[in-house]
PDB file of N, CA, C and O in Angstrom:
ATOM      1  N   MET A   1     -18.733  19.067  10.071  1.00  0.00           N
ATOM      2  CA  MET A   1     -17.640  18.235  10.478  1.00  0.00           C
ATOM      3  C   MET A   1     -16.807  17.843   9.258  1.00  0.00           C
ATOM      4  O   MET A   1     -17.351  17.417   8.239  1.00  0.00           O
ATOM      5  N   LEU A   2     -15.506  17.986   9.365  1.00  0.00           N
ATOM      6  CA  LEU A   2     -14.615  17.682   8.252  1.00  0.00           C
ATOM      7  C   LEU A   2     -14.262  16.199   8.230  1.00  0.00           C
ATOM      8  O   LEU A   2     -13.983  15.593   9.265  1.00  0.00           O
ATOM      9  N   HIS A   3     -14.280  15.626   7.020  1.00  0.00           N
ATOM     10  CA  HIS A   3     -13.913  14.230   6.823  1.00  0.00           C
ATOM     11  C   HIS A   3     -12.875  14.152   5.701  1.00  0.00           C
ATOM     12  O   HIS A   3     -12.861  14.986   4.796  1.00  0.00           O
ATOM     13  N   TRP A   4     -12.013  13.145   5.771  1.00  0.00           N
ATOM     14  CA  TRP A   4     -11.021  12.931   4.729  1.00  0.00           C
ATOM     15  C   TRP A   4     -11.627  12.058   3.632  1.00  0.00           C
ATOM     16  O   TRP A   4     -12.302  11.067   3.912  1.00  0.00           O
ATOM     17  N   TYR A   5     -11.377  12.439   2.389  1.00  0.00           N
ATOM     18  CA  TYR A   5     -11.854  11.696   1.226  1.00  0.00           C
ATOM     19  C   TYR A   5     -10.679  11.402   0.316  1.00  0.00           C
ATOM     20  O   TYR A   5      -9.719  12.171   0.255  1.00  0.00           O
ATOM     21  N   VAL A   6     -10.761  10.285  -0.391  1.00  0.00           N
ATOM     22  CA  VAL A   6      -9.769   9.932  -1.398  1.00  0.00           C
ATOM     23  C   VAL A   6     -10.317  10.396  -2.736  1.00  0.00           C
ATOM     24  O   VAL A   6     -11.445  10.067  -3.101  1.00  0.00           O
ATOM     25  N   LEU A   7      -9.517  11.160  -3.464  1.00  0.00           N
ATOM     26  CA  LEU A   7      -9.925  11.653  -4.779  1.00  0.00           C
ATOM     27  C   LEU A   7      -9.130  10.940  -5.858  1.00  0.00           C
ATOM     28  O   LEU A   7      -7.906  10.837  -5.771  1.00  0.00           O
ATOM     29  N   HIS A   8      -9.821  10.453  -6.865  1.00  0.00           N
ATOM     30  CA  HIS A   8      -9.170   9.828  -8.017  1.00  0.00           C
ATOM     31  C   HIS A   8      -9.092  10.887  -9.107  1.00  0.00           C
ATOM     32  O   HIS A   8     -10.116  11.435  -9.516  1.00  0.00           O
ATOM     33  N   VAL A   9      -7.889  11.177  -9.575  1.00  0.00           N
ATOM     34  CA  VAL A   9      -7.682  12.229 -10.572  1.00  0.00           C
ATOM     35  C   VAL A   9      -7.038  11.641 -11.817  1.00  0.00           C
ATOM     36  O   VAL A   9      -6.592  10.494 -11.813  1.00  0.00           O
ATOM     37  N   LYS A  10      -6.993  12.427 -12.875  1.00  0.00           N
ATOM     38  CA  LYS A  10      -6.351  11.971 -14.103  1.00  0.00           C
ATOM     39  C   LYS A  10      -4.868  11.701 -13.855  1.00  0.00           C
ATOM     40  O   LYS A  10      -4.267  12.316 -12.975  1.00  0.00           O
ATOM     41  N   PRO A  11      -4.282  10.796 -14.614  1.00  0.00           N
ATOM     42  CA  PRO A  11      -2.853  10.507 -14.448  1.00  0.00           C
ATOM     43  C   PRO A  11      -2.002  11.765 -14.616  1.00  0.00           C
ATOM     44  O   PRO A  11      -2.237  12.571 -15.517  1.00  0.00           O
ATOM     45  N   ASN A  12      -1.025  11.919 -13.751  1.00  0.00           N
ATOM     46  CA  ASN A  12      -0.080  13.045 -13.753  1.00  0.00           C
ATOM     47  C   ASN A  12      -0.735  14.388 -13.463  1.00  0.00           C
ATOM     48  O   ASN A  12      -0.147  15.426 -13.768  1.00  0.00           O
ATOM     49  N   ALA A  13      -1.929  14.403 -12.884  1.00  0.00           N
ATOM     50  CA  ALA A  13      -2.608  15.659 -12.559  1.00  0.00           C
ATOM     51  C   ALA A  13      -2.661  15.892 -11.050  1.00  0.00           C
ATOM     52  O   ALA A  13      -3.322  16.824 -10.591  1.00  0.00           O
ATOM     53  N   GLU A  14      -1.982  15.068 -10.289  1.00  0.00           N
ATOM     54  CA  GLU A  14      -2.063  15.157  -8.832  1.00  0.00           C
ATOM     55  C   GLU A  14      -1.627  16.518  -8.312  1.00  0.00           C
ATOM     56  O   GLU A  14      -2.296  17.100  -7.458  1.00  0.00           O
ATOM     57  N   TYR A  15      -0.510  17.031  -8.821  1.00  0.00           N
ATOM     58  CA  TYR A  15       0.013  18.314  -8.348  1.00  0.00           C
ATOM     59  C   TYR A  15      -0.907  19.472  -8.735  1.00  0.00           C
ATOM     60  O   TYR A  15      -1.128  20.384  -7.939  1.00  0.00           O
ATOM     61  N   ARG A  16      -1.442  19.435  -9.960  1.00  0.00           N
ATOM     62  CA  ARG A  16      -2.347  20.509 -10.408  1.00  0.00           C
ATOM     63  C   ARG A  16      -3.622  20.535  -9.576  1.00  0.00           C
ATOM     64  O   ARG A  16      -4.086  21.609  -9.194  1.00  0.00           O
ATOM     65  N   VAL A  17      -4.197  19.367  -9.288  1.00  0.00           N
ATOM     66  CA  VAL A  17      -5.431  19.303  -8.503  1.00  0.00           C
ATOM     67  C   VAL A  17      -5.165  19.759  -7.071  1.00  0.00           C
ATOM     68  O   VAL A  17      -5.977  20.469  -6.479  1.00  0.00           O
ATOM     69  N   THR A  18      -4.025  19.349  -6.519  1.00  0.00           N
ATOM     70  CA  THR A  18      -3.671  19.779  -5.163  1.00  0.00           C
ATOM     71  C   THR A  18      -3.552  21.296  -5.092  1.00  0.00           C
ATOM     72  O   THR A  18      -4.056  21.909  -4.151  1.00  0.00           O
ATOM     73  N   GLU A  19      -2.895  21.908  -6.071  1.00  0.00           N
ATOM     74  CA  GLU A  19      -2.758  23.368  -6.098  1.00  0.00           C
ATOM     75  C   GLU A  19      -4.114  24.047  -6.247  1.00  0.00           C
ATOM     76  O   GLU A  19      -4.366  25.064  -5.600  1.00  0.00           O
ATOM     77  N   ALA A  20      -4.987  23.505  -7.086  1.00  0.00           N
ATOM     78  CA  ALA A  20      -6.301  24.109  -7.301  1.00  0.00           C
ATOM     79  C   ALA A  20      -7.158  24.022  -6.031  1.00  0.00           C
ATOM     80  O   ALA A  20      -7.845  24.981  -5.679  1.00  0.00           O
ATOM     81  N   LEU A  21      -7.118  22.893  -5.357  1.00  0.00           N
ATOM     82  CA  LEU A  21      -7.904  22.751  -4.127  1.00  0.00           C
ATOM     83  C   LEU A  21      -7.347  23.619  -3.008  1.00  0.00           C
ATOM     84  O   LEU A  21      -8.109  24.195  -2.231  1.00  0.00           O
ATOM     85  N   THR A  22      -6.038  23.717  -2.921  1.00  0.00           N
ATOM     86  CA  THR A  22      -5.424  24.566  -1.906  1.00  0.00           C
ATOM     87  C   THR A  22      -5.802  26.030  -2.128  1.00  0.00           C
ATOM     88  O   THR A  22      -6.012  26.773  -1.169  1.00  0.00           O
ATOM     89  N   ALA A  23      -5.887  26.435  -3.383  1.00  0.00           N
ATOM     90  CA  ALA A  23      -6.301  27.805  -3.695  1.00  0.00           C
ATOM     91  C   ALA A  23      -7.736  28.068  -3.246  1.00  0.00           C
ATOM     92  O   ALA A  23      -8.100  29.213  -2.977  1.00  0.00           O
ATOM     93  N   GLN A  24      -8.549  27.023  -3.164  1.00  0.00           N
ATOM     94  CA  GLN A  24      -9.928  27.152  -2.703  1.00  0.00           C
ATOM     95  C   GLN A  24     -10.056  26.886  -1.207  1.00  0.00           C
ATOM     96  O   GLN A  24     -11.161  26.708  -0.695  1.00  0.00           O
ATOM     97  N   ARG A  25      -8.924  26.860  -0.510  1.00  0.00           N
ATOM     98  CA  ARG A  25      -8.855  26.663   0.942  1.00  0.00           C
ATOM     99  C   ARG A  25      -9.341  25.282   1.390  1.00  0.00           C
ATOM    100  O   ARG A  25      -9.942  25.142   2.455  1.00  0.00           O
ATOM    101  N   VAL A  26      -9.074  24.271   0.569  1.00  0.00           N
ATOM    102  CA  VAL A  26      -9.373  22.885   0.931  1.00  0.00           C
ATOM    103  C   VAL A  26      -8.064  22.252   1.375  1.00  0.00           C
ATOM    104  O   VAL A  26      -7.051  22.346   0.682  1.00  0.00           O
ATOM    105  N   GLU A  27      -8.091  21.607   2.535  1.00  0.00           N
ATOM    106  CA  GLU A  27      -6.889  20.956   3.036  1.00  0.00           C
ATOM    107  C   GLU A  27      -6.657  19.673   2.232  1.00  0.00           C
ATOM    108  O   GLU A  27      -7.562  18.851   2.094  1.00  0.00           O
ATOM    109  N   THR A  28      -5.442  19.507   1.703  1.00  0.00           N
ATOM    110  CA  THR A  28      -5.111  18.340   0.904  1.00  0.00           C
ATOM    111  C   THR A  28      -3.875  17.652   1.451  1.00  0.00           C
ATOM    112  O   THR A  28      -3.088  18.247   2.187  1.00  0.00           O
ATOM    113  N   PHE A  29      -3.715  16.390   1.083  1.00  0.00           N
ATOM    114  CA  PHE A  29      -2.536  15.616   1.452  1.00  0.00           C
ATOM    115  C   PHE A  29      -2.157  14.762   0.264  1.00  0.00           C
ATOM    116  O   PHE A  29      -2.947  13.936  -0.194  1.00  0.00           O
ATOM    117  N   LEU A  30      -0.946  14.961  -0.235  1.00  0.00           N
ATOM    118  CA  LEU A  30      -0.433  14.197  -1.363  1.00  0.00           C
ATOM    119  C   LEU A  30       0.887  13.563  -0.932  1.00  0.00           C
ATOM    120  O   LEU A  30       1.933  14.209  -1.001  1.00  0.00           O
ATOM    121  N   PRO A  31       0.851  12.300  -0.486  1.00  0.00           N
ATOM    122  CA  PRO A  31       2.097  11.659  -0.068  1.00  0.00           C
ATOM    123  C   PRO A  31       3.005  11.415  -1.279  1.00  0.00           C
ATOM    124  O   PRO A  31       2.557  10.934  -2.320  1.00  0.00           O
ATOM    125  N   THR A  32       4.267  11.751  -1.124  1.00  0.00           N
ATOM    126  CA  THR A  32       5.220  11.616  -2.226  1.00  0.00           C
ATOM    127  C   THR A  32       6.454  10.846  -1.779  1.00  0.00           C
ATOM    128  O   THR A  32       6.745  10.726  -0.589  1.00  0.00           O
ATOM    129  N   ILE A  33       7.169  10.328  -2.772  1.00  0.00           N
ATOM    130  CA  ILE A  33       8.437   9.646  -2.539  1.00  0.00           C
ATOM    131  C   ILE A  33       9.467  10.212  -3.503  1.00  0.00           C
ATOM    132  O   ILE A  33       9.113  10.803  -4.524  1.00  0.00           O
ATOM    133  N   LYS A  34      10.727  10.033  -3.182  1.00  0.00           N
ATOM    134  CA  LYS A  34      11.798  10.503  -4.048  1.00  0.00           C
ATOM    135  C   LYS A  34      11.768   9.718  -5.350  1.00  0.00           C
ATOM    136  O   LYS A  34      11.653   8.492  -5.337  1.00  0.00           O
ATOM    137  N   SER A  35      11.871  10.413  -6.460  1.00  0.00           N
ATOM    138  CA  SER A  35      11.773   9.798  -7.775  1.00  0.00           C
ATOM    139  C   SER A  35      13.115   9.238  -8.226  1.00  0.00           C
ATOM    140  O   SER A  35      14.161   9.851  -8.012  1.00  0.00           O
ATOM    141  N   HIS A  36      13.072   8.072  -8.850  1.00  0.00           N
ATOM    142  CA  HIS A  36      14.285   7.490  -9.411  1.00  0.00           C
ATOM    143  C   HIS A  36      14.642   8.163 -10.727  1.00  0.00           C
ATOM    144  O   HIS A  36      15.817   8.314 -11.065  1.00  0.00           O
ATOM    145  N   ARG A  37      13.613   8.565 -11.466  1.00  0.00           N
ATOM    146  CA  ARG A  37      13.801   9.301 -12.723  1.00  0.00           C
ATOM    147  C   ARG A  37      12.961  10.571 -12.651  1.00  0.00           C
ATOM    148  O   ARG A  37      11.846  10.606 -13.171  1.00  0.00           O
ATOM    149  N   PRO A  38      13.489  11.619 -12.007  1.00  0.00           N
ATOM    150  CA  PRO A  38      12.672  12.831 -11.807  1.00  0.00           C
ATOM    151  C   PRO A  38      12.320  13.523 -13.116  1.00  0.00           C
ATOM    152  O   PRO A  38      13.111  13.567 -14.058  1.00  0.00           O
ATOM    153  N   ARG A  39      11.108  14.061 -13.141  1.00  0.00           N
ATOM    154  CA  ARG A  39      10.660  14.881 -14.264  1.00  0.00           C
ATOM    155  C   ARG A  39      11.239  16.273 -14.077  1.00  0.00           C
ATOM    156  O   ARG A  39      11.565  16.649 -12.951  1.00  0.00           O
ATOM    157  N   PRO A  40      11.373  17.036 -15.126  1.00  0.00           N
ATOM    158  CA  PRO A  40      11.902  18.396 -14.969  1.00  0.00           C
ATOM    159  C   PRO A  40      11.071  19.206 -13.979  1.00  0.00           C
ATOM    160  O   PRO A  40       9.859  19.344 -14.140  1.00  0.00           O
ATOM    161  N   GLY A  41      11.732  19.736 -12.957  1.00  0.00           N
ATOM    162  CA  GLY A  41      11.058  20.548 -11.958  1.00  0.00           C
ATOM    163  C   GLY A  41      10.464  19.767 -10.801  1.00  0.00           C
ATOM    164  O   GLY A  41       9.966  20.376  -9.854  1.00  0.00           O
ATOM    165  N   ARG A  42      10.496  18.441 -10.840  1.00  0.00           N
ATOM    166  CA  ARG A  42       9.926  17.615  -9.762  1.00  0.00           C
ATOM    167  C   ARG A  42      10.940  16.552  -9.346  1.00  0.00           C
ATOM    168  O   ARG A  42      11.388  15.752 -10.167  1.00  0.00           O
ATOM    169  N   ALA A  43      11.291  16.555  -8.076  1.00  0.00           N
ATOM    170  CA  ALA A  43      12.214  15.547  -7.550  1.00  0.00           C
ATOM    171  C   ALA A  43      11.462  14.412  -6.882  1.00  0.00           C
ATOM    172  O   ALA A  43      12.071  13.424  -6.471  1.00  0.00           O
ATOM    173  N   THR A  44      10.134  14.540  -6.768  1.00  0.00           N
ATOM    174  CA  THR A  44       9.330  13.515  -6.117  1.00  0.00           C
ATOM    175  C   THR A  44       8.199  13.072  -7.034  1.00  0.00           C
ATOM    176  O   THR A  44       7.828  13.770  -7.977  1.00  0.00           O
ATOM    177  N   THR A  45       7.664  11.897  -6.735  1.00  0.00           N
ATOM    178  CA  THR A  45       6.483  11.394  -7.441  1.00  0.00           C
ATOM    179  C   THR A  45       5.446  10.990  -6.400  1.00  0.00           C
ATOM    180  O   THR A  45       5.807  10.672  -5.267  1.00  0.00           O
ATOM    181  N   PRO A  46       4.178  10.997  -6.758  1.00  0.00           N
ATOM    182  CA  PRO A  46       3.143  10.605  -5.802  1.00  0.00           C
ATOM    183  C   PRO A  46       3.307   9.146  -5.372  1.00  0.00           C
ATOM    184  O   PRO A  46       3.618   8.277  -6.187  1.00  0.00           O
ATOM    185  N   LEU A  47       3.095   8.896  -4.094  1.00  0.00           N
ATOM    186  CA  LEU A  47       3.167   7.537  -3.565  1.00  0.00           C
ATOM    187  C   LEU A  47       2.043   6.680  -4.147  1.00  0.00           C
ATOM    188  O   LEU A  47       2.243   5.503  -4.444  1.00  0.00           O
ATOM    189  N   PHE A  48       0.864   7.276  -4.307  1.00  0.00           N
ATOM    190  CA  PHE A  48      -0.288   6.599  -4.899  1.00  0.00           C
ATOM    191  C   PHE A  48      -0.657   7.347  -6.187  1.00  0.00           C
ATOM    192  O   PHE A  48      -1.437   8.298  -6.136  1.00  0.00           O
ATOM    193  N   PRO A  49      -0.112   6.939  -7.336  1.00  0.00           N
ATOM    194  CA  PRO A  49      -0.402   7.656  -8.585  1.00  0.00           C
ATOM    195  C   PRO A  49      -1.903   7.758  -8.855  1.00  0.00           C
ATOM    196  O   PRO A  49      -2.641   6.787  -8.689  1.00  0.00           O
ATOM    197  N   SER A  50      -2.336   8.928  -9.266  1.00  0.00           N
ATOM    198  CA  SER A  50      -3.725   9.256  -9.608  1.00  0.00           C
ATOM    199  C   SER A  50      -4.652   9.386  -8.400  1.00  0.00           C
ATOM    200  O   SER A  50      -5.869   9.453  -8.570  1.00  0.00           O
ATOM    201  N   TYR A  51      -4.099   9.422  -7.180  1.00  0.00           N
ATOM    202  CA  TYR A  51      -4.912   9.582  -5.980  1.00  0.00           C
ATOM    203  C   TYR A  51      -4.333  10.659  -5.078  1.00  0.00           C
ATOM    204  O   TYR A  51      -3.117  10.845  -5.015  1.00  0.00           O
ATOM    205  N   LEU A  52      -5.211  11.364  -4.384  1.00  0.00           N
ATOM    206  CA  LEU A  52      -4.812  12.300  -3.349  1.00  0.00           C
ATOM    207  C   LEU A  52      -5.918  12.364  -2.317  1.00  0.00           C
ATOM    208  O   LEU A  52      -7.016  11.858  -2.548  1.00  0.00           O
ATOM    209  N   PHE A  53      -5.642  12.973  -1.199  1.00  0.00           N
ATOM    210  CA  PHE A  53      -6.582  13.044  -0.095  1.00  0.00           C
ATOM    211  C   PHE A  53      -7.010  14.491   0.113  1.00  0.00           C
ATOM    212  O   PHE A  53      -6.196  15.406  -0.003  1.00  0.00           O
ATOM    213  N   ALA A  54      -8.279  14.695   0.420  1.00  0.00           N
ATOM    214  CA  ALA A  54      -8.799  16.036   0.678  1.00  0.00           C
ATOM    215  C   ALA A  54      -9.714  15.989   1.888  1.00  0.00           C
ATOM    216  O   ALA A  54     -10.486  15.048   2.070  1.00  0.00           O
ATOM    217  N   ARG A  55      -9.611  17.021   2.709  1.00  0.00           N
ATOM    218  CA  ARG A  55     -10.454  17.125   3.905  1.00  0.00           C
ATOM    219  C   ARG A  55     -11.550  18.133   3.608  1.00  0.00           C
ATOM    220  O   ARG A  55     -11.295  19.332   3.489  1.00  0.00           O
ATOM    221  N   ILE A  56     -12.786  17.628   3.490  1.00  0.00           N
ATOM    222  CA  ILE A  56     -13.903  18.441   2.994  1.00  0.00           C
ATOM    223  C   ILE A  56     -15.096  18.313   3.922  1.00  0.00           C
ATOM    224  O   ILE A  56     -15.341  17.251   4.495  1.00  0.00           O
ATOM    225  N   ASP A  57     -15.835  19.403   4.066  1.00  0.00           N
ATOM    226  CA  ASP A  57     -17.096  19.391   4.795  1.00  0.00           C
ATOM    227  C   ASP A  57     -18.220  19.641   3.803  1.00  0.00           C
ATOM    228  O   ASP A  57     -18.413  20.768   3.346  1.00  0.00           O
ATOM    229  N   PHE A  58     -18.949  18.605   3.477  1.00  0.00           N
ATOM    230  CA  PHE A  58     -20.077  18.760   2.563  1.00  0.00           C
ATOM    231  C   PHE A  58     -21.256  19.233   3.352  1.00  0.00           C
ATOM    232  O   PHE A  58     -22.333  19.436   2.792  1.00  0.00           O
TER     233      PHE A  58
END
């Protein structure tokens, strides 16, 4: 049975961790908002910095 978990990741690593988990076929959810000061290549920032959600069956 799949359950949602909150993952705490290093600062500014949310996108990298999401991509790595997606490559391993893990369903992820990273809520984002429009950035006031966008970083190069990113128009959004995570709603909850250093956190993301993953649906995992242990």
